[in-house]
ChimeraX commands (.cxc) that place a marker at each C-alpha (Angstrom):
marker #1 position 18.54,-75.96,11.61 radius 0.5
marker #1 position 17.99,-74.20,14.56 radius 0.5
marker #1 position 19.77,-71.22,13.20 radius 0.5
marker #1 position 18.04,-71.19,9.64 radius 0.5
marker #1 position 15.01,-68.82,8.94 radius 0.5
marker #1 position 12.53,-70.24,6.24 radius 0.5
marker #1 position 9.52,-68.21,4.71 radius 0.5
marker #1 position 7.00,-70.15,3.49 radius 0.5
marker #1 position 4.04,-68.82,1.11 radius 0.5
marker #1 position 0.41,-70.01,1.85 radius 0.5
marker #1 position 1.63,-71.82,5.17 radius 0.5
marker #1 position -1.94,-71.94,6.89 radius 0.5
marker #1 position -3.37,-75.10,5.54 radius 0.5
marker #1 position -2.39,-77.61,3.26 radius 0.5
marker #1 position 0.87,-78.36,2.15 radius 0.5
marker #1 position 2.20,-74.93,2.96 radius 0.5
marker #1 position 1.05,-76.07,6.90 radius 0.5
marker #1 position 2.73,-79.02,6.74 radius 0.5
marker #1 position 6.03,-77.83,5.66 radius 0.5
marker #1 position 5.09,-75.57,8.66 radius 0.5
marker #1 position 5.02,-77.64,11.10 radius 0.5
marker #1 position 7.93,-80.20,9.67 radius 0.5
marker #1 position 10.49,-77.24,9.63 radius 0.5
marker #1 position 9.43,-76.16,13.01 radius 0.5
marker #1 position 9.90,-79.44,14.26 radius 0.5
marker #1 position 13.63,-79.20,13.22 radius 0.5
marker #1 position 14.66,-75.98,15.40 radius 0.5
marker #1 position 14.19,-73.31,12.39 radius 0.5
marker #1 position 12.76,-69.87,12.89 radius 0.5
marker #1 position 9.43,-70.37,10.74 radius 0.5
marker #1 position 7.95,-67.44,8.76 radius 0.5
marker #1 position 4.52,-68.06,7.96 radius 0.5
marker #1 position 3.10,-65.81,4.94 radius 0.5
marker #1 position -0.50,-65.58,5.21 radius 0.5
marker #1 position -3.34,-63.91,3.74 radius 0.5
marker #1 position -5.73,-64.08,6.43 radius 0.5
marker #1 position -5.31,-62.88,9.69 radius 0.5
marker #1 position -7.84,-64.80,12.04 radius 0.5
marker #1 position -6.28,-68.28,10.17 radius 0.5
marker #1 position -2.72,-67.48,9.83 radius 0.5
marker #1 position -2.93,-66.90,14.05 radius 0.5
marker #1 position -4.68,-70.55,14.51 radius 0.5
marker #1 position -2.43,-72.17,11.92 radius 0.5
marker #1 position 0.58,-71.06,13.90 radius 0.5
marker #1 position -0.37,-71.27,17.30 radius 0.5
marker #1 position -1.23,-75.28,16.11 radius 0.5
marker #1 position 2.80,-75.48,15.02 radius 0.5
marker #1 position 3.76,-73.73,17.96 radius 0.5
marker #1 position 1.85,-76.46,20.16 radius 0.5
marker #1 position 2.21,-79.89,18.18 radius 0.5
marker #1 position 5.90,-78.91,17.47 radius 0.5
marker #1 position 7.25,-77.00,20.96 radius 0.5
marker #1 position 8.51,-74.15,19.57 radius 0.5
marker #1 position 8.00,-70.88,20.05 radius 0.5
marker #1 position 10.01,-69.76,16.81 radius 0.5
marker #1 position 7.37,-69.46,14.68 radius 0.5
marker #1 position 5.71,-66.17,13.24 radius 0.5
marker #1 position 2.85,-65.33,10.94 radius 0.5
marker #1 position 3.33,-62.45,8.56 radius 0.5
marker #1 position 0.34,-61.04,6.38 radius 0.5
marker #1 position 0.77,-60.97,2.52 radius 0.5
marker #1 position -2.18,-60.87,-0.06 radius 0.5
marker #1 position 0.05,-62.74,-2.92 radius 0.5
marker #1 position -2.81,-61.34,-5.27 radius 0.5
marker #1 position -1.65,-57.28,-4.47 radius 0.5
marker #1 position 1.57,-56.13,-6.05 radius 0.5
marker #1 position 1.36,-53.29,-3.73 radius 0.5
marker #1 position 0.63,-55.84,-1.10 radius 0.5
marker #1 position 3.79,-58.05,-2.17 radius 0.5
marker #1 position 6.21,-54.90,-2.22 radius 0.5
marker #1 position 4.28,-54.02,1.73 radius 0.5
marker #1 position 5.64,-57.21,2.88 radius 0.5
marker #1 position 9.25,-57.56,1.16 radius 0.5
marker #1 position 9.67,-53.38,2.90 radius 0.5
marker #1 position 9.00,-55.09,6.19 radius 0.5
marker #1 position 10.71,-58.21,5.57 radius 0.5
marker #1 position 13.64,-56.15,4.93 radius 0.5
marker #1 position 13.19,-53.55,7.88 radius 0.5
marker #1 position 13.39,-56.73,10.41 radius 0.5
marker #1 position 15.54,-59.01,9.23 radius 0.5
marker #1 position 19.43,-59.04,7.49 radius 0.5
marker #1 position 18.66,-62.48,5.73 radius 0.5
marker #1 position 17.01,-64.86,4.35 radius 0.5
marker #1 position 17.63,-68.65,4.36 radius 0.5
marker #1 position 15.65,-70.27,2.29 radius 0.5
marker #1 position 12.16,-69.20,0.41 radius 0.5
marker #1 position 9.78,-71.34,-0.19 radius 0.5
marker #1 position 7.02,-70.35,-2.48 radius 0.5
marker #1 position 4.04,-73.16,-1.81 radius 0.5
marker #1 position 1.05,-71.15,-2.58 radius 0.5
marker #1 position -1.30,-71.29,-5.27 radius 0.5
marker #1 position -4.73,-70.96,-6.40 radius 0.5
marker #1 position -7.22,-72.24,-9.18 radius 0.5
marker #1 position -9.89,-70.13,-10.31 radius 0.5
marker #1 position -13.01,-72.10,-11.77 radius 0.5
marker #1 position -14.23,-69.14,-13.51 radius 0.5
marker #1 position -11.59,-66.35,-15.02 radius 0.5
marker #1 position -11.30,-63.54,-12.33 radius 0.5
marker #1 position -8.78,-60.30,-12.24 radius 0.5
marker #1 position -7.08,-58.82,-9.06 radius 0.5
marker #1 position -7.13,-55.52,-8.33 radius 0.5
marker #1 position -4.13,-55.52,-10.91 radius 0.5
marker #1 position -5.98,-56.49,-13.52 radius 0.5
marker #1 position -4.10,-59.25,-13.71 radius 0.5
marker #1 position -5.99,-63.04,-14.36 radius 0.5
marker #1 position -6.01,-64.81,-10.41 radius 0.5
marker #1 position -3.89,-67.78,-11.31 radius 0.5
marker #1 position -1.25,-65.75,-13.54 radius 0.5
marker #1 position -0.76,-63.63,-11.13 radius 0.5
marker #1 position -0.70,-65.73,-7.64 radius 0.5
marker #1 position 0.93,-68.66,-8.73 radius 0.5
marker #1 position 3.54,-67.30,-10.73 radius 0.5
marker #1 position 3.84,-63.71,-11.23 radius 0.5
marker #1 position 4.10,-63.30,-6.82 radius 0.5
marker #1 position 7.24,-65.97,-6.60 radius 0.5
marker #1 position 8.95,-64.14,-9.27 radius 0.5
marker #1 position 8.61,-60.25,-7.88 radius 0.5
marker #1 position 8.08,-61.63,-3.80 radius 0.5
marker #1 position 12.24,-63.84,-4.82 radius 0.5
marker #1 position 13.45,-60.68,-6.73 radius 0.5
marker #1 position 12.37,-58.63,-3.22 radius 0.5
marker #1 position 13.32,-60.64,-0.87 radius 0.5
marker #1 position 17.03,-61.28,-3.37 radius 0.5
marker #1 position 19.31,-58.88,-0.82 radius 0.5
marker #1 position 18.76,-60.97,2.35 radius 0.5
marker #1 position 19.20,-64.39,0.62 radius 0.5
marker #1 position 22.54,-63.14,-0.63 radius 0.5
marker #1 position 23.09,-61.88,2.54 radius 0.5
marker #1 position 22.46,-65.92,4.37 radius 0.5
marker #1 position 25.20,-68.23,3.71 radius 0.5
marker #1 position 23.78,-71.30,0.84 radius 0.5
marker #1 position 20.75,-70.25,0.22 radius 0.5
marker #1 position 17.91,-72.01,-1.00 radius 0.5
marker #1 position 14.54,-71.13,-2.96 radius 0.5
marker #1 position 11.95,-73.38,-3.70 radius 0.5
marker #1 position 8.95,-73.31,-5.91 radius 0.5
marker #1 position 6.38,-75.60,-5.15 radius 0.5
marker #1 position 4.62,-76.55,-9.01 radius 0.5
marker #1 position 3.31,-79.37,-9.97 radius 0.5
marker #1 position 3.73,-82.68,-12.05 radius 0.5
marker #1 position 0.42,-80.57,-14.43 radius 0.5
marker #1 position 3.59,-78.34,-15.94 radius 0.5
marker #1 position 4.39,-81.51,-17.54 radius 0.5
marker #1 position 1.09,-80.67,-19.85 radius 0.5
marker #1 position 1.10,-76.81,-19.97 radius 0.5
marker #1 position 2.11,-74.40,-22.63 radius 0.5
marker #1 position 2.97,-70.83,-22.62 radius 0.5
marker #1 position 0.87,-69.30,-24.86 radius 0.5
marker #1 position 1.24,-65.60,-24.84 radius 0.5
marker #1 position -1.60,-65.37,-27.13 radius 0.5
marker #1 position -4.06,-66.44,-24.70 radius 0.5
marker #1 position -1.66,-65.65,-21.10 radius 0.5
marker #1 position -4.26,-64.79,-19.00 radius 0.5
marker #1 position -7.22,-66.95,-20.66 radius 0.5
marker #1 position -8.52,-63.03,-22.72 radius 0.5
marker #1 position -9.77,-65.82,-25.49 radius 0.5
marker #1 position -10.95,-68.61,-23.74 radius 0.5
marker #1 position -10.44,-69.77,-20.38 radius 0.5
marker #1 position -10.01,-73.48,-18.97 radius 0.5
marker #1 position -9.28,-73.63,-15.61 radius 0.5
marker #1 position -7.22,-76.67,-15.80 radius 0.5
marker #1 position -5.28,-75.33,-18.55 radius 0.5
marker #1 position -4.04,-72.12,-17.36 radius 0.5
marker #1 position -3.46,-74.02,-14.06 radius 0.5
marker #1 position -0.59,-76.46,-16.08 radius 0.5
marker #1 position 0.86,-73.16,-18.00 radius 0.5
marker #1 position 1.34,-71.57,-14.27 radius 0.5
marker #1 position 3.21,-74.41,-13.01 radius 0.5
marker #1 position 5.15,-75.10,-16.38 radius 0.5
marker #1 position 5.75,-71.12,-15.35 radius 0.5
marker #1 position 7.28,-72.30,-12.24 radius 0.5
marker #1 position 9.39,-74.66,-13.72 radius 0.5
marker #1 position 10.74,-72.07,-16.37 radius 0.5
marker #1 position 11.22,-69.60,-13.58 radius 0.5
marker #1 position 13.62,-71.50,-11.48 radius 0.5
marker #1 position 15.67,-72.95,-13.74 radius 0.5
marker #1 position 16.37,-69.28,-15.43 radius 0.5
marker #1 position 16.81,-67.99,-11.80 radius 0.5
marker #1 position 19.40,-70.54,-11.02 radius 0.5
marker #1 position 21.54,-69.64,-14.23 radius 0.5
marker #1 position 21.66,-65.95,-13.46 radius 0.5
marker #1 position 22.31,-67.08,-9.49 radius 0.5
marker #1 position 24.85,-69.37,-9.90 radius 0.5
marker #1 position 27.61,-67.26,-8.81 radius 0.5
marker #1 position 25.80,-66.29,-5.92 radius 0.5
marker #1 position 25.85,-69.53,-3.51 radius 0.5
marker #1 position 21.88,-69.21,-4.13 radius 0.5
marker #1 position 20.80,-72.80,-5.20 radius 0.5
marker #1 position 16.91,-72.55,-7.12 radius 0.5
marker #1 position 14.85,-76.27,-7.37 radius 0.5
marker #1 position 11.58,-77.00,-8.38 radius 0.5
marker #1 position 9.23,-79.46,-7.14 radius 0.5
marker #1 position 6.25,-81.37,-7.47 radius 0.5
marker #1 position 4.75,-82.67,-4.21 radius 0.5
marker #1 position 2.04,-85.57,-5.45 radius 0.5
marker #1 position -1.13,-85.57,-6.07 radius 0.5
marker #1 position -2.22,-84.42,-2.16 radius 0.5
marker #1 position -6.07,-84.35,-0.93 radius 0.5
marker #1 position -5.94,-80.74,-0.19 radius 0.5
marker #1 position -8.42,-78.29,-0.93 radius 0.5
marker #1 position -6.61,-77.34,-4.08 radius 0.5
marker #1 position -6.86,-80.69,-5.38 radius 0.5
marker #1 position -10.74,-80.64,-4.91 radius 0.5
marker #1 position -11.18,-77.47,-7.09 radius 0.5
marker #1 position -8.96,-79.86,-9.79 radius 0.5
marker #1 position -11.37,-81.83,-9.67 radius 0.5
marker #1 position -13.99,-79.32,-10.10 radius 0.5
marker #1 position -15.70,-80.85,-6.69 radius 0.5
marker #1 position -18.54,-78.85,-4.62 radius 0.5
marker #1 position -17.49,-78.88,-1.26 radius 0.5
marker #1 position -19.88,-81.42,-0.51 radius 0.5
marker #1 position -18.05,-84.54,-2.52 radius 0.5
marker #1 position -14.47,-83.15,-1.03 radius 0.5
marker #1 position -14.51,-87.07,0.88 radius 0.5
marker #1 position -13.48,-88.39,-3.08 radius 0.5
marker #1 position -10.38,-86.03,-3.80 radius 0.5
marker #1 position -9.58,-87.80,0.06 radius 0.5
marker #1 position -9.78,-91.24,-2.34 radius 0.5
marker #1 position -7.60,-90.42,-4.73 radius 0.5
marker #1 position -4.56,-88.04,-3.07 radius 0.5
marker #1 position -2.34,-88.74,-0.91 radius 0.5
marker #1 position -1.88,-86.82,2.66 radius 0.5
marker #1 position -0.85,-83.23,2.67 radius 0.5
marker #1 position 2.02,-84.16,5.62 radius 0.5
marker #1 position 3.00,-86.37,2.62 radius 0.5
marker #1 position 2.87,-83.94,0.09 radius 0.5
marker #1 position 5.22,-81.71,2.01 radius 0.5
marker #1 position 8.01,-84.36,2.55 radius 0.5
marker #1 position 10.24,-83.09,-0.47 radius 0.5
marker #1 position 10.07,-79.53,0.34 radius 0.5
marker #1 position 11.41,-79.81,3.54 radius 0.5
marker #1 position 13.66,-82.54,2.26 radius 0.5
marker #1 position 14.63,-79.94,-0.09 radius 0.5
marker #1 position 14.77,-77.20,2.59 radius 0.5
marker #1 position 17.06,-78.83,5.54 radius 0.5
marker #1 position 19.18,-81.77,3.92 radius 0.5
marker #1 position 22.83,-81.41,2.73 radius 0.5
marker #1 position 22.64,-84.51,0.12 radius 0.5
marker #1 position 20.99,-81.23,-2.09 radius 0.5
marker #1 position 23.41,-78.75,-1.13 radius 0.5
marker #1 position 25.11,-76.68,-4.04 radius 0.5
marker #1 position 22.34,-78.57,-6.35 radius 0.5
marker #1 position 20.17,-75.98,-8.35 radius 0.5
marker #1 position 17.55,-75.71,-11.77 radius 0.5
marker #1 position 15.97,-79.01,-11.20 radius 0.5
marker #1 position 12.96,-80.25,-10.63 radius 0.5
marker #1 position 12.17,-82.60,-7.76 radius 0.5
marker #1 position 9.40,-85.48,-6.94 radius 0.5
marker #1 position 9.38,-87.81,-3.44 radius 0.5
marker #1 position 12.80,-86.24,-2.81 radius 0.5
marker #1 position 14.66,-87.39,-6.15 radius 0.5
marker #1 position 15.05,-85.37,-9.22 radius 0.5
marker #1 position 13.15,-85.79,-12.33 radius 0.5
marker #1 position 12.41,-85.19,-15.29 radius 0.5
marker #1 position 10.84,-81.58,-16.46 radius 0.5
marker #1 position 9.04,-80.78,-19.58 radius 0.5
marker #1 position 12.28,-80.86,-22.39 radius 0.5
marker #1 position 10.43,-76.67,-23.27 radius 0.5
marker #1 position 12.64,-76.38,-19.59 radius 0.5
marker #1 position 15.75,-76.08,-21.98 radius 0.5
marker #1 position 14.98,-73.28,-24.53 radius 0.5
marker #1 position 16.77,-70.44,-23.43 radius 0.5
marker #1 position 14.74,-68.21,-25.82 radius 0.5
marker #1 position 11.05,-69.11,-24.00 radius 0.5
marker #1 position 12.64,-68.21,-21.19 radius 0.5
marker #1 position 13.92,-65.02,-21.39 radius 0.5
marker #1 position 11.02,-63.59,-22.65 radius 0.5
marker #1 position 9.38,-64.79,-20.58 radius 0.5
marker #1 position 11.38,-63.66,-17.62 radius 0.5
marker #1 position 10.88,-60.44,-19.33 radius 0.5
marker #1 position 7.55,-60.59,-19.14 radius 0.5
marker #1 position 7.29,-61.23,-15.88 radius 0.5
marker #1 position 9.28,-58.35,-14.93 radius 0.5
marker #1 position 7.51,-55.91,-17.26 radius 0.5
marker #1 position 4.25,-57.24,-15.53 radius 0.5
marker #1 position 5.79,-56.63,-12.30 radius 0.5
marker #1 position 7.16,-53.26,-12.84 radius 0.5
marker #1 position 10.55,-54.39,-12.11 radius 0.5
marker #1 position 13.84,-52.75,-14.47 radius 0.5
marker #1 position 16.64,-54.65,-15.07 radius 0.5
marker #1 position 16.36,-58.00,-13.63 radius 0.5
marker link #1:1,2 radius 0.2
marker link #1:2,3 radius 0.2
marker link #1:3,4 radius 0.2
marker link #1:4,5 radius 0.2
marker link #1:5,6 radius 0.2
marker link #1:6,7 radius 0.2
marker link #1:7,8 radius 0.2
marker link #1:8,9 radius 0.2
marker link #1:9,10 radius 0.2
marker link #1:10,11 radius 0.2
marker link #1:11,12 radius 0.2
marker link #1:12,13 radius 0.2
marker link #1:13,14 radius 0.2
marker link #1:14,15 radius 0.2
marker link #1:15,16 radius 0.2
marker link #1:16,17 radius 0.2
marker link #1:17,18 radius 0.2
marker link #1:18,19 radius 0.2
marker link #1:19,20 radius 0.2
marker link #1:20,21 radius 0.2
marker link #1:21,22 radius 0.2
marker link #1:22,23 radius 0.2
marker link #1:23,24 radius 0.2
marker link #1:24,25 radius 0.2
marker link #1:25,26 radius 0.2
marker link #1:26,27 radius 0.2
marker link #1:27,28 radius 0.2
marker link #1:28,29 radius 0.2
marker link #1:29,30 radius 0.2
marker link #1:30,31 radius 0.2
marker link #1:31,32 radius 0.2
marker link #1:32,33 radius 0.2
marker link #1:33,34 radius 0.2
marker link #1:34,35 radius 0.2
marker link #1:35,36 radius 0.2
marker link #1:36,37 radius 0.2
marker link #1:37,38 radius 0.2
marker link #1:38,39 radius 0.2
marker link #1:39,40 radius 0.2
marker link #1:40,41 radius 0.2
marker link #1:41,42 radius 0.2
marker link #1:42,43 radius 0.2
marker link #1:43,44 radius 0.2
marker link #1:44,45 radius 0.2
marker link #1:45,46 radius 0.2
marker link #1:46,47 radius 0.2
marker link #1:47,48 radius 0.2
marker link #1:48,49 radius 0.2
marker link #1:49,50 radius 0.2
marker link #1:50,51 radius 0.2
marker link #1:51,52 radius 0.2
marker link #1:52,53 radius 0.2
marker link #1:53,54 radius 0.2
marker link #1:54,55 radius 0.2
marker link #1:55,56 radius 0.2
marker link #1:56,57 radius 0.2
marker link #1:57,58 radius 0.2
marker link #1:58,59 radius 0.2
marker link #1:59,60 radius 0.2
marker link #1:60,61 radius 0.2
marker link #1:61,62 radius 0.2
marker link #1:62,63 radius 0.2
marker link #1:63,64 radius 0.2
marker link #1:64,65 radius 0.2
marker link #1:65,66 radius 0.2
marker link #1:66,67 radius 0.2
marker link #1:67,68 radius 0.2
marker link #1:68,69 radius 0.2
marker link #1:69,70 radius 0.2
marker link #1:70,71 radius 0.2
marker link #1:71,72 radius 0.2
marker link #1:72,73 radius 0.2
marker link #1:73,74 radius 0.2
marker link #1:74,75 radius 0.2
marker link #1:75,76 radius 0.2
marker link #1:76,77 radius 0.2
marker link #1:77,78 radius 0.2
marker link #1:78,79 radius 0.2
marker link #1:79,80 radius 0.2
marker link #1:80,81 radius 0.2
marker link #1:81,82 radius 0.2
marker link #1:82,83 radius 0.2
marker link #1:83,84 radius 0.2
marker link #1:84,85 radius 0.2
marker link #1:85,86 radius 0.2
marker link #1:86,87 radius 0.2
marker link #1:87,88 radius 0.2
marker link #1:88,89 radius 0.2
marker link #1:89,90 radius 0.2
marker link #1:90,91 radius 0.2
marker link #1:91,92 radius 0.2
marker link #1:92,93 radius 0.2
marker link #1:93,94 radius 0.2
marker link #1:94,95 radius 0.2
marker link #1:95,96 radius 0.2
marker link #1:96,97 radius 0.2
marker link #1:97,98 radius 0.2
marker link #1:98,99 radius 0.2
marker link #1:99,100 radius 0.2
marker link #1:100,101 radius 0.2
marker link #1:101,102 radius 0.2
marker link #1:102,103 radius 0.2
marker link #1:103,104 radius 0.2
marker link #1:104,105 radius 0.2
marker link #1:105,106 radius 0.2
marker link #1:106,107 radius 0.2
marker link #1:107,108 radius 0.2
marker link #1:108,109 radius 0.2
marker link #1:109,110 radius 0.2
marker link #1:110,111 radius 0.2
marker link #1:111,112 radius 0.2
marker link #1:112,113 radius 0.2
marker link #1:113,114 radius 0.2
marker link #1:114,115 radius 0.2
marker link #1:115,116 radius 0.2
marker link #1:116,117 radius 0.2
marker link #1:117,118 radius 0.2
marker link #1:118,119 radius 0.2
marker link #1:119,120 radius 0.2
marker link #1:120,121 radius 0.2
marker link #1:121,122 radius 0.2
marker link #1:122,123 radius 0.2
marker link #1:123,124 radius 0.2
marker link #1:124,125 radius 0.2
marker link #1:125,126 radius 0.2
marker link #1:126,127 radius 0.2
marker link #1:127,128 radius 0.2
marker link #1:128,129 radius 0.2
marker link #1:129,130 radius 0.2
marker link #1:130,131 radius 0.2
marker link #1:131,132 radius 0.2
marker link #1:132,133 radius 0.2
marker link #1:133,134 radius 0.2
marker link #1:134,135 radius 0.2
marker link #1:135,136 radius 0.2
marker link #1:136,137 radius 0.2
marker link #1:137,138 radius 0.2
marker link #1:138,139 radius 0.2
marker link #1:139,140 radius 0.2
marker link #1:140,141 radius 0.2
marker link #1:141,142 radius 0.2
marker link #1:142,143 radius 0.2
marker link #1:143,144 radius 0.2
marker link #1:144,145 radius 0.2
marker link #1:145,146 radius 0.2
marker link #1:146,147 radius 0.2
marker link #1:147,148 radius 0.2
marker link #1:148,149 radius 0.2
marker link #1:149,150 radius 0.2
marker link #1:150,151 radius 0.2
marker link #1:151,152 radius 0.2
marker link #1:152,153 radius 0.2
marker link #1:153,154 radius 0.2
marker link #1:154,155 radius 0.2
marker link #1:155,156 radius 0.2
marker link #1:156,157 radius 0.2
marker link #1:157,158 radius 0.2
marker link #1:158,159 radius 0.2
marker link #1:159,160 radius 0.2
marker link #1:160,161 radius 0.2
marker link #1:161,162 radius 0.2
marker link #1:162,163 radius 0.2
marker link #1:163,164 radius 0.2
marker link #1:164,165 radius 0.2
marker link #1:165,166 radius 0.2
marker link #1:166,167 radius 0.2
marker link #1:167,168 radius 0.2
marker link #1:168,169 radius 0.2
marker link #1:169,170 radius 0.2
marker link #1:170,171 radius 0.2
marker link #1:171,172 radius 0.2
marker link #1:172,173 radius 0.2
marker link #1:173,174 radius 0.2
marker link #1:174,175 radius 0.2
marker link #1:175,176 radius 0.2
marker link #1:176,177 radius 0.2
marker link #1:177,178 radius 0.2
marker link #1:178,179 radius 0.2
marker link #1:179,180 radius 0.2
marker link #1:180,181 radius 0.2
marker link #1:181,182 radius 0.2
marker link #1:182,183 radius 0.2
marker link #1:183,184 radius 0.2
marker link #1:184,185 radius 0.2
marker link #1:185,186 radius 0.2
marker link #1:186,187 radius 0.2
marker link #1:187,188 radius 0.2
marker link #1:188,189 radius 0.2
marker link #1:189,190 radius 0.2
marker link #1:190,191 radius 0.2
marker link #1:191,192 radius 0.2
marker link #1:192,193 radius 0.2
marker link #1:193,194 radius 0.2
marker link #1:194,195 radius 0.2
marker link #1:195,196 radius 0.2
marker link #1:196,197 radius 0.2
marker link #1:197,198 radius 0.2
marker link #1:198,199 radius 0.2
marker link #1:199,200 radius 0.2
marker link #1:200,201 radius 0.2
marker link #1:201,202 radius 0.2
marker link #1:202,203 radius 0.2
marker link #1:203,204 radius 0.2
marker link #1:204,205 radius 0.2
marker link #1:205,206 radius 0.2
marker link #1:206,207 radius 0.2
marker link #1:207,208 radius 0.2
marker link #1:208,209 radius 0.2
marker link #1:209,210 radius 0.2
marker link #1:210,211 radius 0.2
marker link #1:211,212 radius 0.2
marker link #1:212,213 radius 0.2
marker link #1:213,214 radius 0.2
marker link #1:214,215 radius 0.2
marker link #1:215,216 radius 0.2
marker link #1:216,217 radius 0.2
marker link #1:217,218 radius 0.2
marker link #1:218,219 radius 0.2
marker link #1:219,220 radius 0.2
marker link #1:220,221 radius 0.2
marker link #1:221,222 radius 0.2
marker link #1:222,223 radius 0.2
marker link #1:223,224 radius 0.2
marker link #1:224,225 radius 0.2
marker link #1:225,226 radius 0.2
marker link #1:226,227 radius 0.2
marker link #1:227,228 radius 0.2
marker link #1:228,229 radius 0.2
marker link #1:229,230 radius 0.2
marker link #1:230,231 radius 0.2
marker link #1:231,232 radius 0.2
marker link #1:232,233 radius 0.2
marker link #1:233,234 radius 0.2
marker link #1:234,235 radius 0.2
marker link #1:235,236 radius 0.2
marker link #1:236,237 radius 0.2
marker link #1:237,238 radius 0.2
marker link #1:238,239 radius 0.2
marker link #1:239,240 radius 0.2
marker link #1:240,241 radius 0.2
marker link #1:241,242 radius 0.2
marker link #1:242,243 radius 0.2
marker link #1:243,244 radius 0.2
marker link #1:244,245 radius 0.2
marker link #1:245,246 radius 0.2
marker link #1:246,247 radius 0.2
marker link #1:247,248 radius 0.2
marker link #1:248,249 radius 0.2
marker link #1:249,250 radius 0.2
marker link #1:250,251 radius 0.2
marker link #1:251,252 radius 0.2
marker link #1:252,253 radius 0.2
marker link #1:253,254 radius 0.2
marker link #1:254,255 radius 0.2
marker link #1:255,256 radius 0.2
marker link #1:256,257 radius 0.2
marker link #1:257,258 radius 0.2
marker link #1:258,259 radius 0.2
marker link #1:259,260 radius 0.2
marker link #1:260,261 radius 0.2
marker link #1:261,262 radius 0.2
marker link #1:262,263 radius 0.2
marker link #1:263,264 radius 0.2
marker link #1:264,265 radius 0.2
marker link #1:265,266 radius 0.2
marker link #1:266,267 radius 0.2
marker link #1:267,268 radius 0.2
marker link #1:268,269 radius 0.2
marker link #1:269,270 radius 0.2
marker link #1:270,271 radius 0.2
marker link #1:271,272 radius 0.2
marker link #1:272,273 radius 0.2
marker link #1:273,274 radius 0.2
marker link #1:274,275 radius 0.2
marker link #1:275,276 radius 0.2
marker link #1:276,277 radius 0.2
marker link #1:277,278 radius 0.2
marker link #1:278,279 radius 0.2
marker link #1:279,280 radius 0.2
marker link #1:280,281 radius 0.2
view
């Protein structure tokens, strides 16, 4: 793993932090993609200290902004010739409907469109690596999700957990479709469920105020446990060549049956390309 370059989004806290720490301990070159510089630098310094590795770097990007994603991708391409593993880990759950500067509902923008856009912009660097891997952190909630094209961004009715489940299903649909489109390239693409983890995101999912954050810890596993499947899929030779799958507890698991719907995947792909202004992808 010492020669592998791994990019992780949302790496300054929760599962992303533990994933970055675990991978740094393997000797991999870890690039943490974070929105906030001060929190990102603090997390990077802790990971360097805990792992004993100096091959941990921070790069900044606001995944709610498509212009920020494009700016980051251009910077990454100017600095690095290849990328071995991309872990699309970052996610949000907003209790109220919010729009990004691009006019897109926040959860849809960060949880689905950001991985879609980022993966496409970095595809040339993934193809330059030997046996590159793309990992999309989804959720068991994807099995409850439905792609509602008439209420895709909560325009008619916004329920935070319903929209969240929809974005997590979109992660799985994107994973399966991307795997099929890249099957001749050597790039593998898999989705995963980290488990029910005691993070700030889970607290938001429960709709708990900060003063009751201890409640989420009763029901959720530790972020370190939640990072295990991501680390396994990023490093293990056991999964080399496996693609288009959904993993839970480091093993392939059943996914929502609609993932087999070619027309649904294609329609979502085309819409995502339109919303991210990607031509002919």
